[in-house]
Structures are given as C-alpha cells and as structure tokens.
C-alpha positions as CSV (number, residue, x, y, z in Angstrom):
1,X,-18.8,13.2,53.2
2,X,-18.7,9.5,52.1
3,X,-21.5,10.2,49.7
4,X,-19.7,13.2,48.2
5,X,-16.6,11.2,47.7
6,X,-18.5,8.3,46.1
7,X,-20.5,10.6,43.9
8,X,-17.4,12.5,42.9
9,X,-15.5,9.2,42.2
10,X,-18.5,7.9,40.2
11,X,-18.7,11.2,38.2
12,X,-15.0,11.1,37.5
13,X,-15.1,7.4,36.4
14,X,-18.1,8.2,34.1
15,X,-16.2,11.2,32.7
16,X,-13.1,9.1,32.1
17,X,-15.1,6.4,30.5
18,X,-16.8,8.9,28.3
19,X,-13.5,10.4,27.3
20,X,-12.1,7.0,26.5
21,X,-15.1,6.2,24.4
22,X,-14.9,9.5,22.5
23,X,-11.1,9.0,22.0
24,X,-11.7,5.4,20.9
25,X,-14.1,6.7,18.3
26,X,-11.6,9.2,17.1
27,X,-8.8,6.7,17.0
28,X,-11.0,4.2,15.1
29,X,-11.9,6.9,12.5
30,X,-8.3,7.8,12.0
31,X,-7.2,4.2,11.8
32,X,-10.0,3.5,9.3
33,X,-8.8,6.4,7.2
34,X,-5.3,5.1,7.2
35,X,-6.4,1.6,6.2
36,X,-8.6,3.0,3.4
37,X,-5.8,5.1,2.0
38,X,-3.4,2.1,2.2
39,X,-5.9,0.1,0.2
40,X,-5.9,2.8,-2.4
41,X,-2.1,2.8,-2.6
42,X,-2.1,-1.0,-3.0
43,X,-4.9,-0.9,-5.7
44,X,-3.0,1.8,-7.6
45,X,0.2,-0.2,-7.5
46,X,-1.6,-3.3,-8.7
47,X,-3.3,-1.4,-11.5
48,X,0.1,-0.6,-12.9
49,X,0.5,-4.3,-13.7
50,X,-3.0,-5.0,-14.9
51,X,-1.9,-5.4,-18.6
52,X,0.9,-7.9,-17.7
53,X,-1.0,-11.1,-18.4
54,X,-2.3,-9.9,-21.8
55,X,1.2,-8.6,-22.8
56,X,2.8,-11.9,-21.8
57,X,0.2,-13.8,-23.8
58,X,1.0,-11.6,-26.8
59,X,4.7,-12.1,-26.4
60,X,4.2,-15.8,-26.2
61,X,2.7,-15.7,-29.7
62,X,5.8,-14.2,-31.1
63,X,8.7,-16.6,-31.4
64,X,11.1,-13.7,-32.1
65,X,10.7,-12.4,-28.5
66,X,13.5,-13.8,-26.4
67,X,12.0,-16.7,-24.4
68,X,14.3,-15.9,-21.4
69,X,12.9,-12.4,-21.3
70,X,9.3,-13.8,-21.3
71,X,10.1,-16.4,-18.7
72,X,11.8,-13.8,-16.5
73,X,8.9,-11.4,-16.7
74,X,6.4,-14.3,-16.0
75,X,8.5,-15.5,-13.0
76,X,9.1,-12.1,-11.4
77,X,5.6,-10.7,-12.0
78,X,4.0,-13.9,-11.0
79,X,5.4,-13.5,-7.5
80,X,3.3,-10.3,-7.1
81,X,0.2,-12.5,-6.5
82,X,1.6,-13.4,-3.1
83,X,1.0,-9.8,-2.0
84,X,-2.7,-9.4,-2.9
85,X,-3.7,-8.8,0.7
86,X,-2.8,-5.1,1.4
87,X,-3.7,-5.4,5.1
88,X,-1.0,-8.0,5.7
89,X,1.6,-5.8,3.9
90,X,0.8,-2.9,6.1
91,X,1.5,-4.6,9.4
92,X,4.5,-6.7,8.4
93,X,7.8,-4.9,7.7
94,X,9.6,-8.0,6.4
95,X,6.7,-8.9,4.0
96,X,6.6,-5.3,2.8
97,X,10.3,-5.3,2.1
98,X,9.9,-8.5,0.1
99,X,7.0,-6.9,-1.8
100,X,9.2,-3.9,-2.7
101,X,11.9,-6.2,-3.9
102,X,9.4,-8.3,-6.0
103,X,7.8,-5.2,-7.4
104,X,11.1,-3.7,-8.4
105,X,12.2,-7.0,-10.0
106,X,8.9,-7.3,-11.9
107,X,9.2,-3.7,-13.1
108,X,12.7,-4.3,-14.4
109,X,11.7,-7.4,-16.2
110,X,8.7,-5.7,-17.7
111,X,10.9,-2.9,-19.2
112,X,13.1,-5.7,-20.7
113,X,10.0,-7.4,-22.1
114,X,8.7,-4.2,-23.6
115,X,12.0,-3.5,-25.2
116,X,12.0,-7.1,-26.7
117,X,8.3,-6.8,-27.8
118,X,9.1,-3.5,-29.6
119,X,11.1,-5.5,-32.1
120,X,7.8,-6.9,-33.3
121,X,5.9,-4.0,-34.8
122,X,2.6,-5.7,-34.8
123,X,2.9,-6.4,-31.0
124,X,4.5,-3.0,-30.2
125,X,1.4,-1.2,-31.5
126,X,-1.0,-3.3,-29.6
127,X,-3.1,-1.2,-27.2
128,X,-2.3,-3.5,-24.2
129,X,1.4,-3.1,-24.8
130,X,1.0,0.6,-25.1
131,X,-1.1,0.7,-22.0
132,X,1.5,-1.3,-20.0
133,X,4.3,1.1,-21.2
134,X,2.2,4.1,-20.2
135,X,1.4,2.5,-16.8
136,X,5.0,1.8,-16.0
137,X,6.2,5.3,-17.0
138,X,3.4,7.8,-16.5
139,X,1.3,5.7,-14.2
140,X,3.7,6.4,-11.4
141,X,2.2,9.9,-11.0
142,X,-1.2,8.4,-9.9
143,X,0.5,6.0,-7.5
144,X,2.5,8.9,-6.1
145,X,-0.7,10.9,-5.6
146,X,-2.4,8.2,-3.6
147,X,0.8,7.6,-1.7
148,X,0.8,11.3,-0.6
149,X,-2.8,10.9,0.6
150,X,-1.9,7.8,2.5
151,X,1.1,9.5,4.1
152,X,-1.1,12.5,5.2
153,X,-3.6,10.2,6.8
154,X,-0.8,8.2,8.5
155,X,0.8,11.4,9.8
156,X,-2.5,12.5,11.4
157,X,-3.1,9.1,12.9
158,X,0.5,8.8,14.3
159,X,0.3,12.4,15.7
160,X,-3.0,11.4,17.5
161,X,-1.5,8.2,18.9
162,X,1.6,10.1,20.2
163,X,-0.2,13.1,21.7
164,X,-1.0,13.2,25.4
165,X,-3.6,12.4,26.8
166,X,-4.7,10.4,23.8
167,X,-1.6,8.3,24.1
168,X,-3.0,6.9,27.3
169,X,-6.3,5.8,25.7
170,X,-4.5,4.5,22.6
171,X,-2.3,2.3,24.8
172,X,-5.4,1.0,26.7
173,X,-7.2,0.3,23.4
174,X,-4.3,-1.3,21.6
175,X,-3.7,1.5,19.0
176,X,0.0,2.0,18.2
177,X,2.0,4.2,15.9
178,X,2.3,2.7,12.4
179,X,5.6,2.9,10.4
180,X,5.6,4.8,7.2
181,X,6.5,2.0,4.8
182,X,5.7,4.2,1.8
183,X,8.3,6.8,2.8
184,X,10.8,4.0,3.3
185,X,9.9,2.5,-0.1
186,X,10.4,5.9,-1.8
187,X,13.7,6.4,0.0
188,X,14.9,3.0,-1.3
189,X,14.0,3.9,-4.9
C-alpha cells in the first residue's frame, strides 16, 4: 500500500509539474505577444514624430517663424526622448501618464509650429513639413490599428491570467494581469 501511495503521489507531482511547465510556456507566449504588440504601438507613436527634427531645422532657417513657437515645439517634443524605452512605459503607470502628457503637449506645439510654418510658402511645401502634417492628422489611423492589435493580445493574456486553474500557475510563476494603458490613454483623449 505504501508503494501505491508513493507512486500515486509521484505521478501526481509529475503531472502537476508537467501542467505547470505547459502553462508556463503558454503564459510566456502570451506575455511575449503582448510585449511585441506594445513595442509596435510605441514604434508607431514614435514614427508620428520622425520628421520633427527636420521641420524644426527648417523653421529655424526662417526668421519669420515665431521663435517662441519654435522654442515651445523644441522643448515639448524634446521631452519625448525620455520615453524611448517602451518596456519601462508598459510597467509604470505614472511614467505612462507622464508620457501621455508630454505626447499631447508635443502634438499641440507641433500643430502651432505647422500653422506658423505655413506662413512661409517655401517651407510649407517642403516634403518634410507635409509628411509631419500627414503624420499628425492621418497617421493616427495606423497608430489606432496597432493599438487595437495590442489591446486584443492584452485581453487574451489577461483572460488567461485570470482563468482558473491557470491563475494558480500564473501566481506561482509571477505573471500578473496587466493594465490597459492604451484604453486609458484613448479615454483621456
């Protein structure tokens, strides 16, 4: 009888360990997908501002463009460099809130800069200026598309982490539900 109990306990322990290993693999895959989608969101958001340095340089060449508008755009958009690490943003609600604020302030200043630059016809027709204008207006569609993909991956991951019995393994392995900062960012807009 002792052998049967020992063998049964050993078989149960091996089955549990196998299940935890399989669950760990599933959680890792889901987590990796969320991180990859998050990186795409961050890259798409950063791509919207790719033309900013060139447009600022063009604006600096034209004395008719209000210096306070140029300085405001440079100051506000310069702060975006603090948020180059997408992984840090994902796991820090306060930092993400600051990023949203800086991004909104930069966008506002860029619209002011574009309005000021459009008074100079030679600069207004520059392809970089046109690209920045397109990026700020129509480029949001591509950002929204990758945000939707991220949110779907996050929804799947969070559902897996919450679901029993996976929740037990997730807790043992250190996986936790992730907040949907993108939804919160869209709600604030």
